[in-house]
N, CA and C atoms as a LAMMPS dump frame, in Angstrom:
ITEM: TIMESTEP
0
ITEM: NUMBER OF ATOMS
531
ITEM: BOX BOUNDS ff ff ff
-5.0000000000000000e+02 5.0000000000000000e+02
-5.0000000000000000e+02 5.0000000000000000e+02
-5.0000000000000000e+02 5.0000000000000000e+02
ITEM: ATOMS id mol type element x y z
1 1 1 N 208.17 -336.683 211.453
2 1 2 C 208.611 -336.578 212.442
3 1 3 C 207.886 -335.782 213.191
4 2 1 N 208.013 -336.511 214.73
5 2 2 C 207.363 -335.728 215.486
6 2 3 C 207.94 -334.628 216.388
7 3 1 N 207.764 -333.927 217.6
8 3 2 C 208.042 -333.017 218.024
9 3 3 C 209.14 -333.275 218.446
10 4 1 N 209.005 -334.619 219.586
11 4 2 C 210.019 -335.04 220.609
12 4 3 C 211.203 -335.55 219.556
13 5 1 N 210.888 -335.91 218.655
14 5 2 C 211.968 -336.217 217.6
15 5 3 C 212.658 -335.133 216.91
16 6 1 N 212.262 -334.264 216.962
17 6 2 C 212.639 -332.71 216.691
18 6 3 C 213.662 -332.183 217.801
19 7 1 N 212.973 -332.153 218.742
20 7 2 C 213.656 -331.742 219.948
21 7 3 C 214.858 -332.24 220.124
22 8 1 N 214.919 -333.826 220.21
23 8 2 C 216.09 -334.627 220.659
24 8 3 C 217.106 -334.081 219.018
25 9 1 N 216.47 -334.504 217.905
26 9 2 C 217.814 -334.027 217.111
27 9 3 C 218.969 -332.563 217.465
28 10 1 N 217.98 -331.818 217.463
29 10 2 C 218.209 -330.221 217.807
30 10 3 C 219.186 -330.244 219.093
31 11 1 N 218.868 -331.062 219.938
32 11 2 C 219.853 -331.428 221.095
33 11 3 C 220.782 -332.041 220.735
34 12 1 N 220.684 -332.734 220.073
35 12 2 C 221.986 -333.984 219.535
36 12 3 C 222.902 -332.681 219.017
37 13 1 N 222.518 -331.459 218.177
38 13 2 C 223.189 -331.554 217.055
39 13 3 C 224.161 -330.095 217.733
40 14 1 N 222.842 -329.499 218.631
41 14 2 C 223.641 -328.168 219.34
42 14 3 C 224.605 -328.695 220.517
43 15 1 N 224.215 -329.893 220.943
44 15 2 C 225.721 -330.226 221.58
45 15 3 C 226.798 -330.801 221.107
46 16 1 N 226.969 -331.064 219.798
47 16 2 C 227.531 -331.09 219.08
48 16 3 C 228.676 -330.486 218.538
49 17 1 N 227.513 -329.333 218.203
50 17 2 C 228.673 -327.794 217.493
51 17 3 C 229.609 -327.26 218.755
52 18 1 N 228.596 -327.712 220.248
53 18 2 C 229.195 -327.089 221.272
54 18 3 C 230.692 -327.488 221.755
55 19 1 N 230.399 -329.056 221.483
56 19 2 C 231.755 -329.763 221.399
57 19 3 C 232.625 -329.716 220.339
58 20 1 N 232.242 -329.689 219.235
59 20 2 C 233.086 -329.315 218.169
60 20 3 C 234.095 -328.084 218.212
61 21 1 N 233.133 -327.098 219.011
62 21 2 C 234.268 -325.863 219.03
63 21 3 C 235.01 -325.683 219.88
64 22 1 N 235.259 -327.001 220.599
65 22 2 C 236.389 -326.699 221.525
66 22 3 C 237.41 -328.37 221.08
67 23 1 N 236.893 -329.37 220.134
68 23 2 C 237.52 -330.172 220.278
69 23 3 C 237.491 -330.812 218.883
70 24 1 N 238.451 -331.418 218.229
71 24 2 C 238.449 -332.091 217.056
72 24 3 C 237.334 -333.003 216.834
73 25 1 N 236.921 -333.241 215.609
74 25 2 C 235.696 -334.552 215.64
75 25 3 C 236.434 -335.821 216.358
76 26 1 N 237.594 -336.352 216.242
77 26 2 C 238.099 -337.313 217.031
78 26 3 C 238.53 -337.396 218.07
79 27 1 N 238.325 -336.603 218.818
80 27 2 C 238.438 -335.949 219.873
81 27 3 C 236.817 -336.033 220.73
82 28 1 N 235.992 -336.249 219.795
83 28 2 C 234.577 -336.497 220.67
84 28 3 C 234.373 -337.801 220.833
85 29 1 N 233.737 -338.003 222.023
86 29 2 C 232.98 -339.319 222.19
87 29 3 C 231.504 -339.487 222.322
88 30 1 N 230.53 -340.435 222.145
89 30 2 C 229.322 -340.386 222
90 30 3 C 228.944 -340.081 223.48
91 31 1 N 229.641 -340.858 224.371
92 31 2 C 229.24 -340.936 225.824
93 31 3 C 229.524 -339.324 226.496
94 32 1 N 230.33 -338.717 225.541
95 32 2 C 230.174 -336.723 226.076
96 32 3 C 229.126 -336.199 225.255
97 33 1 N 228.787 -336.908 224.399
98 33 2 C 228.144 -335.811 223.465
99 33 3 C 226.371 -336.092 223.921
100 34 1 N 226.323 -337.543 224.212
101 34 2 C 224.924 -337.991 224.932
102 34 3 C 224.808 -336.931 226.479
103 35 1 N 225.548 -336.741 227.26
104 35 2 C 225.847 -336.017 228.336
105 35 3 C 225.222 -334.713 228.047
106 36 1 N 226.149 -334.201 226.928
107 36 2 C 225.696 -332.807 226.593
108 36 3 C 224.202 -332.307 226.414
109 37 1 N 223.975 -333.266 225.261
110 37 2 C 222.722 -332.982 225.005
111 37 3 C 221.369 -333.685 225.781
112 38 1 N 222.126 -334.33 226.904
113 38 2 C 221.124 -334.779 227.981
114 38 3 C 219.853 -335.901 227.4
115 39 1 N 220.933 -336.811 226.724
116 39 2 C 220.015 -337.994 226.282
117 39 3 C 220.792 -339.48 226.517
118 40 1 N 220.3 -340.456 226.299
119 40 2 C 221.215 -341.673 226.124
120 40 3 C 222.022 -341.835 225.168
121 41 1 N 223.049 -342.793 225.065
122 41 2 C 223.894 -343.466 224.431
123 41 3 C 222.663 -343.858 223.053
124 42 1 N 222.085 -344.678 223.669
125 42 2 C 220.932 -345.279 222.705
126 42 3 C 220.407 -344.545 222.142
127 43 1 N 219.706 -343.349 222.49
128 43 2 C 218.752 -342.334 221.84
129 43 3 C 219.62 -341.792 220.429
130 44 1 N 221.028 -341.69 221.157
131 44 2 C 222.091 -341.055 219.87
132 44 3 C 222.004 -342.207 218.699
133 45 1 N 222.285 -343.273 218.992
134 45 2 C 222.207 -344.326 217.849
135 45 3 C 221.064 -344.43 217.164
136 46 1 N 219.76 -344.159 217.797
137 46 2 C 218.51 -343.86 217.361
138 46 3 C 218.27 -343.25 215.906
139 47 1 N 219.699 -341.924 216.049
140 47 2 C 219.594 -341.115 214.726
141 47 3 C 220.688 -341.286 214.072
142 48 1 N 221.753 -341.875 214.37
143 48 2 C 222.754 -341.495 213.889
144 48 3 C 223.892 -342.738 214.154
145 49 1 N 224.156 -342.905 213.239
146 49 2 C 225.528 -344.326 213.253
147 49 3 C 226.851 -344.004 214.298
148 50 1 N 227.23 -343.254 213.964
149 50 2 C 228.502 -342.082 214.817
150 50 3 C 228.247 -340.95 214.786
151 51 1 N 229.498 -340.652 215.597
152 51 2 C 230.185 -339.032 215.538
153 51 3 C 229.77 -338.375 213.694
154 52 1 N 230.872 -339.05 213.233
155 52 2 C 230.787 -338.421 211.31
156 52 3 C 229.772 -338.771 210.724
157 53 1 N 228.71 -339.556 210.88
158 53 2 C 227.569 -339.152 210.431
159 53 3 C 226.672 -338.286 211.156
160 54 1 N 226.533 -337.852 211.994
161 54 2 C 226.168 -336.659 212.442
162 54 3 C 226.733 -335.203 212.009
163 55 1 N 228.049 -335.411 212.023
164 55 2 C 229.106 -334.233 210.932
165 55 3 C 228.379 -334.476 209.904
166 56 1 N 228.36 -335.384 209.183
167 56 2 C 227.82 -335.388 207.389
168 56 3 C 226.641 -334.758 207.19
169 57 1 N 225.918 -335.463 208.039
170 57 2 C 224.361 -334.851 208.158
171 57 3 C 224.67 -333.3 208.161
172 58 1 N 224.948 -332.828 209.553
173 58 2 C 224.883 -331.555 209.371
174 58 3 C 225.479 -330.407 208.193
175 59 1 N 226.649 -331.072 207.692
176 59 2 C 227.451 -330.602 206.797
177 59 3 C 226.54 -330.567 205.43
178 60 1 N 226.151 -331.898 205.245
179 60 2 C 224.731 -331.344 203.956
180 60 3 C 223.702 -330.746 204.333
181 61 1 N 223.62 -330.475 205.645
182 61 2 C 222.489 -329.564 205.641
183 61 3 C 222.907 -327.832 205.465
184 62 1 N 223.961 -328.062 205.755
185 62 2 C 224.682 -326.415 205.884
186 62 3 C 225.198 -326.561 204.34
187 63 1 N 224.992 -327.181 203.405
188 63 2 C 225.792 -326.787 202.034
189 63 3 C 224.325 -327.196 201.371
190 64 1 N 223.136 -327.495 201.411
191 64 2 C 222.198 -327.409 200.921
192 64 3 C 221.741 -326.074 201.376
193 65 1 N 221.812 -325.199 202.316
194 65 2 C 221.281 -324.315 202.669
195 65 3 C 221.896 -323.046 202.133
196 66 1 N 223.439 -323.6 201.999
197 66 2 C 224.74 -322.488 201.537
198 66 3 C 223.97 -322.52 199.676
199 67 1 N 223.386 -323.812 198.886
200 67 2 C 223.23 -323.606 197.594
201 67 3 C 222.18 -322.843 197.265
202 68 1 N 220.646 -322.964 198.659
203 68 2 C 220.088 -322.562 198.318
204 68 3 C 219.692 -320.843 198.498
205 69 1 N 220.736 -320.345 198.405
206 69 2 C 221.343 -318.987 198.293
207 69 3 C 221.994 -318.897 196.973
208 70 1 N 221.827 -319.333 196.058
209 70 2 C 222.024 -319.18 194.816
210 70 3 C 221.036 -319.19 194.306
211 71 1 N 220.485 -317.841 193.957
212 71 2 C 218.903 -317.686 193.489
213 71 3 C 218.65 -318.122 191.881
214 72 1 N 219.679 -317.797 191.273
215 72 2 C 219.711 -318.401 189.174
216 72 3 C 220.856 -319.308 189.285
217 73 1 N 220.444 -320.466 189.238
218 73 2 C 221.739 -321.511 188.285
219 73 3 C 222.273 -321.404 187.116
220 74 1 N 221.239 -320.594 186.858
221 74 2 C 221.797 -320.595 185.09
222 74 3 C 222.825 -319.197 184.869
223 75 1 N 223.504 -318.642 186.362
224 75 2 C 224.477 -317.539 186.543
225 75 3 C 225.996 -318.311 186.172
226 76 1 N 225.749 -319.837 186.58
227 76 2 C 227.311 -320.212 186.469
228 76 3 C 227.447 -320.146 184.952
229 77 1 N 226.431 -320.099 184.141
230 77 2 C 226.647 -320.195 182.768
231 77 3 C 226.458 -319.392 181.841
232 78 1 N 225.414 -318.184 182.542
233 78 2 C 225.485 -317.289 181.425
234 78 3 C 225.947 -315.726 182.345
235 79 1 N 226.596 -316.139 183.498
236 79 2 C 226.665 -314.576 183.845
237 79 3 C 227.256 -315.062 185.371
238 80 1 N 228.961 -315.353 185.166
239 80 2 C 229.911 -316.138 186.039
240 80 3 C 230.041 -314.909 186.962
241 81 1 N 229.612 -313.55 186.867
242 81 2 C 230.292 -312.542 187.738
243 81 3 C 229.324 -312.838 189.467
244 82 1 N 227.59 -313.135 188.816
245 82 2 C 226.846 -312.895 189.611
246 82 3 C 226.795 -314.231 190.438
247 83 1 N 227.425 -315.147 189.361
248 83 2 C 227.043 -316.332 190.246
249 83 3 C 228.19 -316.358 191.535
250 84 1 N 229.588 -316.065 191.139
251 84 2 C 230.128 -315.778 191.948
252 84 3 C 229.945 -314.713 193
253 85 1 N 229.473 -313.575 192.881
254 85 2 C 228.661 -312.939 193.982
255 85 3 C 227.686 -313.676 194.947
256 86 1 N 226.922 -314.359 194.524
257 86 2 C 225.991 -315.029 195.09
258 86 3 C 226.51 -316.094 196.065
259 87 1 N 227.388 -316.673 195.289
260 87 2 C 228.397 -318.153 195.843
261 87 3 C 228.805 -317.704 197.303
262 88 1 N 229.872 -316.13 196.783
263 88 2 C 230.778 -315.926 198.071
264 88 3 C 229.487 -315.295 199.014
265 89 1 N 228.628 -314.673 198.822
266 89 2 C 227.472 -314.238 200
267 89 3 C 227.06 -315.608 200.877
268 90 1 N 226.279 -316.666 200.091
269 90 2 C 226.224 -317.921 200.477
270 90 3 C 226.944 -318.443 201.347
271 91 1 N 228.158 -318.575 201.421
272 91 2 C 228.877 -318.79 201.964
273 91 3 C 229.195 -318.152 203.317
274 92 1 N 229.434 -316.77 202.955
275 92 2 C 229.528 -315.989 204.188
276 92 3 C 228.296 -315.887 205.194
277 93 1 N 227.374 -316.201 204.366
278 93 2 C 226.261 -316.31 205.419
279 93 3 C 226.044 -317.643 206.351
280 94 1 N 227.232 -318.814 205.828
281 94 2 C 226.852 -320.032 206.216
282 94 3 C 228.321 -319.897 207.449
283 95 1 N 228.957 -318.884 207.299
284 95 2 C 230.73 -319.433 207.169
285 95 3 C 231.469 -319.801 208.762
286 96 1 N 230.782 -319.149 210.024
287 96 2 C 230.828 -319.698 211.195
288 96 3 C 230.899 -321.166 211.507
289 97 1 N 229.186 -321.632 210.715
290 97 2 C 229.433 -323.143 210.992
291 97 3 C 230.164 -323.898 210.343
292 98 1 N 230.647 -323.159 209.126
293 98 2 C 231.401 -324.057 208.533
294 98 3 C 232.123 -324.274 208.921
295 99 1 N 233.373 -323.106 209.463
296 99 2 C 234.814 -323.204 210.105
297 99 3 C 234.422 -324.301 211.148
298 100 1 N 233.276 -324.475 211.787
299 100 2 C 232.933 -325.451 212.987
300 100 3 C 233.121 -326.756 212.3
301 101 1 N 232.429 -326.991 211.227
302 101 2 C 231.908 -328.414 211.077
303 101 3 C 233.282 -328.945 210.381
304 102 1 N 233.715 -328.125 209.517
305 102 2 C 234.701 -328.39 208.077
306 102 3 C 236.163 -327.79 208.806
307 103 1 N 236.543 -327.918 209.951
308 103 2 C 237.625 -327.704 210.149
309 103 3 C 238.596 -329.03 210.679
310 104 1 N 239.944 -328.661 210.403
311 104 2 C 240.833 -330.142 210.519
312 104 3 C 240.799 -330.966 209.573
313 105 1 N 240.697 -332.415 210.335
314 105 2 C 240.338 -333.465 209.261
315 105 3 C 239.272 -333.505 208.168
316 106 1 N 238.06 -332.845 208.347
317 106 2 C 237.261 -332.381 207.794
318 106 3 C 237.047 -331.616 206.396
319 107 1 N 238.162 -330.847 206.699
320 107 2 C 238.034 -329.347 205.579
321 107 3 C 238.166 -329.613 204.175
322 108 1 N 238.842 -331.075 204.003
323 108 2 C 238.487 -331.42 202.375
324 108 3 C 237.626 -331.741 202.184
325 109 1 N 236.596 -331.912 202.806
326 109 2 C 235.291 -332.246 202.233
327 109 3 C 234.077 -331.497 201.547
328 110 1 N 234.272 -330.207 202.369
329 110 2 C 233.599 -329.247 202.087
330 110 3 C 233.728 -328.517 200.643
331 111 1 N 234.496 -328.289 199.945
332 111 2 C 234.648 -327.535 198.733
333 111 3 C 234.106 -328.709 197.585
334 112 1 N 234.441 -330.115 198.045
335 112 2 C 233.824 -331.219 197.405
336 112 3 C 232.373 -331.579 197.404
337 113 1 N 231.802 -331.001 198.138
338 113 2 C 230.648 -331.1 198.67
339 113 3 C 229.608 -330.546 198.007
340 114 1 N 230.538 -328.942 198.096
341 114 2 C 229.608 -327.749 197.677
342 114 3 C 229.306 -327.596 196.491
343 115 1 N 230.661 -328.167 195.627
344 115 2 C 230.386 -328.535 194.032
345 115 3 C 230.041 -329.774 193.926
346 116 1 N 229.51 -331.086 194.366
347 116 2 C 228.365 -331.888 193.873
348 116 3 C 226.928 -331.076 194.434
349 117 1 N 226.763 -330.528 195.216
350 117 2 C 225.442 -329.796 195.15
351 117 3 C 225.258 -328.761 194.207
352 118 1 N 226.184 -328.011 193.71
353 118 2 C 226.328 -326.995 192.59
354 118 3 C 225.74 -327.743 191.297
355 119 1 N 226.862 -328.926 191.107
356 119 2 C 226.441 -329.728 190.185
357 119 3 C 224.75 -330.164 189.835
358 120 1 N 224.337 -331.045 191.095
359 120 2 C 222.777 -331.477 191.073
360 120 3 C 222.23 -330.197 190.863
361 121 1 N 222.57 -329.117 191.523
362 121 2 C 221.197 -327.847 190.727
363 121 3 C 221.217 -327.67 189.6
364 122 1 N 222.672 -326.995 188.951
365 122 2 C 222.527 -326.823 187.864
366 122 3 C 222.179 -327.792 186.466
367 123 1 N 222.221 -329.277 187.063
368 123 2 C 221.878 -330.444 185.987
369 123 3 C 220.843 -330.728 186.219
370 124 1 N 219.76 -330.543 187.058
371 124 2 C 218.496 -330.442 187.523
372 124 3 C 217.935 -329.466 185.901
373 125 1 N 218.377 -328.114 185.927
374 125 2 C 217.668 -327.449 185.434
375 125 3 C 218.381 -327.69 183.559
376 126 1 N 219.96 -328.105 183.447
377 126 2 C 220.578 -328.395 181.881
378 126 3 C 221.2 -329.479 182.248
379 127 1 N 219.993 -330.853 181.973
380 127 2 C 220.46 -331.682 181.797
381 127 3 C 221.484 -332.026 180.389
382 128 1 N 221.525 -330.965 179.567
383 128 2 C 222.2 -331.268 178.152
384 128 3 C 223.791 -331.248 178.503
385 129 1 N 223.803 -330.732 179.356
386 129 2 C 224.992 -330.594 179.793
387 129 3 C 226.064 -331.687 180.643
388 130 1 N 225.283 -332.779 181.131
389 130 2 C 225.886 -333.946 181.92
390 130 3 C 226.667 -334.845 181.075
391 131 1 N 227.117 -334.288 179.883
392 131 2 C 228.058 -335.367 179.052
393 131 3 C 229.206 -334.049 177.759
394 132 1 N 228.789 -333.007 178.849
395 132 2 C 229.963 -331.804 177.93
396 132 3 C 231.105 -332.123 178.877
397 133 1 N 232.761 -332.418 178.378
398 133 2 C 233.548 -331.973 179.337
399 133 3 C 234.096 -331.203 179.301
400 134 1 N 233.763 -330.032 178.683
401 134 2 C 234.23 -327.993 178.385
402 134 3 C 233.47 -327.546 180.221
403 135 1 N 232.075 -328.055 179.761
404 135 2 C 231.315 -327.537 181.074
405 135 3 C 231.35 -327.959 182.435
406 136 1 N 231.885 -329.759 182.532
407 136 2 C 232.264 -329.936 183.594
408 136 3 C 233.322 -329.273 184.165
409 137 1 N 234.622 -329.134 183.374
410 137 2 C 236.068 -328.38 183.662
411 137 3 C 235.592 -327.042 184.047
412 138 1 N 234.901 -325.98 183.15
413 138 2 C 234.385 -325.042 183.811
414 138 3 C 233.78 -324.748 185.523
415 139 1 N 232.993 -325.729 185.051
416 139 2 C 232.013 -325.806 186.407
417 139 3 C 232.672 -326.352 187.413
418 140 1 N 233.948 -327.262 187.869
419 140 2 C 235.016 -327.252 188.524
420 140 3 C 235.883 -326.358 188.799
421 141 1 N 236.335 -325.633 187.923
422 141 2 C 237.173 -324.326 187.56
423 141 3 C 236.457 -323.19 188.596
424 142 1 N 234.914 -323.076 188.242
425 142 2 C 234.62 -321.762 188.745
426 142 3 C 234.189 -321.683 190.409
427 143 1 N 233.831 -322.831 190.592
428 143 2 C 233.548 -323.533 192.113
429 143 3 C 234.865 -323.475 192.921
430 144 1 N 235.346 -324.357 192.479
431 144 2 C 236.612 -324.881 193.411
432 144 3 C 237.362 -323.44 193.254
433 145 1 N 237.766 -322.809 192.291
434 145 2 C 238.592 -321.714 191.749
435 145 3 C 237.764 -320.409 193.165
436 146 1 N 236.76 -320.316 192.971
437 146 2 C 236.084 -319.134 193.482
438 146 3 C 236.035 -319.562 195.096
439 147 1 N 236.056 -320.924 195.528
440 147 2 C 236.446 -320.959 197.027
441 147 3 C 237.609 -320.77 197.49
442 148 1 N 238.305 -321.253 196.731
443 148 2 C 239.982 -321.094 197.188
444 148 3 C 240.294 -319.727 197.405
445 149 1 N 240.228 -319.338 196.433
446 149 2 C 240.514 -317.743 196.388
447 149 3 C 239.986 -317.089 196.957
448 150 1 N 238.375 -317.097 197.505
449 150 2 C 237.53 -316.337 198.373
450 150 3 C 238.041 -316.819 199.751
451 151 1 N 238.439 -318.124 199.998
452 151 2 C 238.391 -318.783 201.332
453 151 3 C 239.856 -318.27 201.958
454 152 1 N 241.058 -318.398 200.737
455 152 2 C 242.462 -318.394 201.073
456 152 3 C 242.593 -316.898 201.275
457 153 1 N 241.498 -315.837 201.224
458 153 2 C 242.009 -314.22 201.049
459 153 3 C 241.128 -313.521 201.805
460 154 1 N 240.198 -314.126 202.353
461 154 2 C 239.036 -313.478 203.566
462 154 3 C 239.75 -312.991 204.876
463 155 1 N 241.348 -313.331 205.105
464 155 2 C 241.802 -312.769 206.364
465 155 3 C 243.037 -311.808 205.985
466 156 1 N 242.802 -311.576 204.423
467 156 2 C 243.561 -310.18 204.162
468 156 3 C 243.143 -309.309 203.327
469 157 1 N 241.671 -309.422 203.11
470 157 2 C 241.22 -307.9 202.458
471 157 3 C 239.855 -307.998 202.749
472 158 1 N 239.215 -307.248 203.015
473 158 2 C 237.366 -307.354 203.269
474 158 3 C 236.678 -307.739 202.477
475 159 1 N 235.748 -308.786 202.706
476 159 2 C 235.11 -309.434 202.37
477 159 3 C 234.265 -308.974 200.766
478 160 1 N 233.881 -307.312 201.411
479 160 2 C 233.259 -306.808 199.872
480 160 3 C 234.174 -306.409 198.918
481 161 1 N 234.885 -305.878 198.865
482 161 2 C 236.593 -305.964 198.018
483 161 3 C 236.586 -306.846 197.466
484 162 1 N 237.107 -308.411 198.185
485 162 2 C 237.292 -309.632 197.744
486 162 3 C 236.535 -310.175 196.463
487 163 1 N 235.058 -310.078 197.008
488 163 2 C 234.015 -310.332 196.282
489 163 3 C 233.946 -309.334 194.523
490 164 1 N 233.922 -308.361 194.965
491 164 2 C 233.665 -307.468 193.725
492 164 3 C 234.764 -307.886 192.731
493 165 1 N 236.172 -308.18 193.275
494 165 2 C 237.606 -308.431 191.876
495 165 3 C 237.504 -309.771 192.039
496 166 1 N 236.906 -311.245 192.837
497 166 2 C 236.609 -312.384 192.14
498 166 3 C 235.648 -312.285 191.265
499 167 1 N 234.722 -311.21 191.309
500 167 2 C 233.384 -311.133 190.087
501 167 3 C 234.087 -310.223 189.009
502 168 1 N 234.798 -309.292 189.202
503 168 2 C 235.929 -308.821 187.725
504 168 3 C 236.726 -309.792 187.12
505 169 1 N 237.39 -310.803 187.784
506 169 2 C 237.971 -311.661 187.475
507 169 3 C 237.184 -312.823 186.506
508 170 1 N 236.305 -312.951 187.262
509 170 2 C 235.195 -313.775 186.552
510 170 3 C 234.436 -313.212 185.142
511 171 1 N 234.277 -312.164 184.843
512 171 2 C 234.078 -311.604 183.594
513 171 3 C 235.046 -311.338 183.063
514 172 1 N 236.423 -311.259 183.204
515 172 2 C 237.459 -311.15 182.466
516 172 3 C 237.927 -312.248 181.734
517 173 1 N 237.712 -313.909 182.708
518 173 2 C 238.321 -314.88 182.038
519 173 3 C 236.546 -315.439 181.144
520 174 1 N 235.469 -314.703 181.47
521 174 2 C 234.576 -315.599 180.706
522 174 3 C 234.72 -314.657 179.198
523 175 1 N 235.417 -313.729 179.418
524 175 2 C 235.857 -312.847 177.674
525 175 3 C 237.009 -313.538 177.098
526 176 1 N 237.83 -314.064 178.024
527 176 2 C 238.998 -314.786 177.221
528 176 3 C 238.478 -316.093 176.827
529 177 1 N 237.479 -316.729 176.904
530 177 2 C 237.065 -318.572 176.789
531 177 3 C 236.362 -317.949 175.649
């Protein structure tokens, strides 16, 4: 990708995020996005199919960054508390942009995309678990359970305290199974 293309994509993304902070995705038009990015509509369509394609592309980038924040994928198996801690901090590091991209009608996509990305990461290191139903269920339980417990309680408790309690629960849950 040349510098001009990088600059154009950055301009489109920044314009989208600015508009998204004020409007739902359904209310953003290509015309107003192009005006905000100072490009033509045709230039937008050279890079993305529509607003949803742009939003999905940004979402994938954010989730990839979040998953990169998980330094040891084996922790999901060997040390659930450490995984919980890394997962929660990775989420916090991306929270502002996650809140923008995955609000409204897009909110349901986030946790499913996070789970898919973590599955991909774990199975790259542990293909032996691909057909293990118990592992699949535990992975879904951990990822979605941690996400929803953390996300739904962030406004009630201080993040550090919340993370440590989730880690304690993860350790106790692991001992029970």
